[in-house]
N, C-alpha and C positions, 0 to 999 in steps of 0.2 A: 209700726212693722216693717218698713224698709231697713229702717237703723239695725232692729234685731236680727232681719236675715243677713246684713253686711257685717255685724258683730260675730255672729257665727261662721260665716263663710272665712272669714280672718282668725279665728280662734282654729278651725279646721285646719288652715294654712299653717300656722303656727307649731300646731301640735305634728304636723306631717314634717315640717322642718326640722323640729324637735327630735324626731324619730330618727331621720336623716343624719343628724349632727352627731349622733352617738356612733355611727357607723365611721369606719376609719376612711377619712378623705384625704385625698392629696394635697398638700399644702401649695398654694399659689402665690406669687409674687410677680412683683414689677420687674421686667426683664429690660425693658427701656421705655424712654420719654422722649418723641419726637414731634415737631410741629410740620403739620402736614398741610396746613393751608393757611395761609393770612392776608389775604388779597382783600377784605372788607375792612372797616372800622371796626365792627364786632362780629367775631364768628363765634360761636356757640351750640350748646344743647343737641349734642351729636347722637348718632343711631347707627351701627353698625353690624353688617351682617356679610356672610361668605355666601356667595351666590354665582352659579356657573364657572368655579375655579379663579373667581375673582374676590376681592373685599370691596364692598359699597360701603359708602360713609355718607350718611345726609346730617346736616345741619342749618342752622338758622345763621342768615346774613343780615347786617343792618348797619345803620347808622350808631345805633347804641343799644343797651340790651331791652329796651324797650321804645321802640320807635315804629312810626305807621309804614317804614319802607321794609319790613320783614319779610326774606323771601327767603325759601330753602335751595339748598346746592347740595348736587349729590356729586362726589369725585368717586374714581375707583383705581385699584390698583391691582396688580398681579403679585406682587411680590410682599408688600406692606411699607415698601419704600419710596415708591416713585409714584406720586398718586397725580390724576387727572382728572379735569372736570368733562363730565358727560349730561348734565341737566340743571337747568335753574327754574324751578317752581316759583309763580309770584301771581298774586290777585291783589290790583291796586287798591282793592275796596277794604282789606284786611292786613292784619299783621298777622303773618304764617309763624308758629312758632313749635318747637320742640318736636321734631321729626323724627320718629323710630320707624325702624324697617323691619319686615319679617316677609318670609317664603309661607305663600298660599298651597294648601295641598296638590294644587294644579300646576304648580311651578312657578307662577308669578310672583314678583317682587311686590310687596304692598307697604306704602308709605303712610304712616297714619301719621297726622298733627294736628294743632290748635289753630283756628283762625279767631283772632282779635279783633272785634269789632270797634269802631273809632266811638269815643264819647257821644253820649246822644242819639246811638242805634236802639232800637226795640231789644237787643241781643247783646250779651257781653263777650260770647265765645260759641263758638261751633267746631265739633271735631270734625275734619275733613280726611279725604283718603284718596289717593291715586294708585294705581296697577301699571306695572311694566313686565313685560314679556323678555325684555332685555337690558334695562337697566337706563334707556338714553329716552325713550320714549314712554311717556307715563300717562298720556288720554288726558280725560277730561276729571276735574276736580268733582267728588263724589261727596257730601254731607252724610255722616256717619252720625247716628243716634240723635239725641234730643239738645234742642240749643241749651246752652248754658250748663251744658256738661261736657266735661272734658275727659275724653276717652285716652288714658296716659298710655296703655301699651298692649299690644295685642299677643295671645299665645294661643298656639295650635293645638288642639287635641282631637284626633279620630274624625277630620275634616269641619271642626269647630272652631272658630275665634272665640275667645273667651277674654274679657278685659273689664277693669275697673272704671268708673267714669265719675268726676266727683262734682258735684254742684259748684257752680262759678259767682253766685250771686250773694253769697254770706247765709246761707241757711244749713250748710254743713251738713249735704247728705252724699250717700255713696251709693252707686248705682252697680252691679253687676250685667254686663252685656254678653250675649252670648250670639252669634251668628254664620251663616256658610260664607264663604269667599263670594264677591259680587261677580257676576257674569261678565 
């Protein structure tokens, strides 16, 4: 049943995209490519948002593509040229991965990520999130959704966050999550 619901939802999204594609849309192109951070051996998996007249970029730092030391760096820029670090989020028990930024309806930044547990743990992954009013102070990490479902990205519509999460233990399941901003 879940697979049918997910397939129907994806079909509706594809149909909506096709109708928008028929409309005249502006051409997009690459304007420039610049390295904005390289202070760790491995920096990757970015999220970018404009918040309170600044750019915020979040990404994973670690020794390697997959390593137990994965942390999430947040950097900011007024002009998109000069960047400075404002936060480093980490949990020594997990490899934090794939941060995505969004702005909640009440005007806070939400950083969504995946926490990968080490081998031998009861679960493989847990979606996690932090909230910040200023981009610097992020509060406590919150678990979001079910264990072993990776919530990839959130989109806000009329005060509700929507996002798809895929199951990470090999069962090939997809879930649609919806919920209000955490208090």
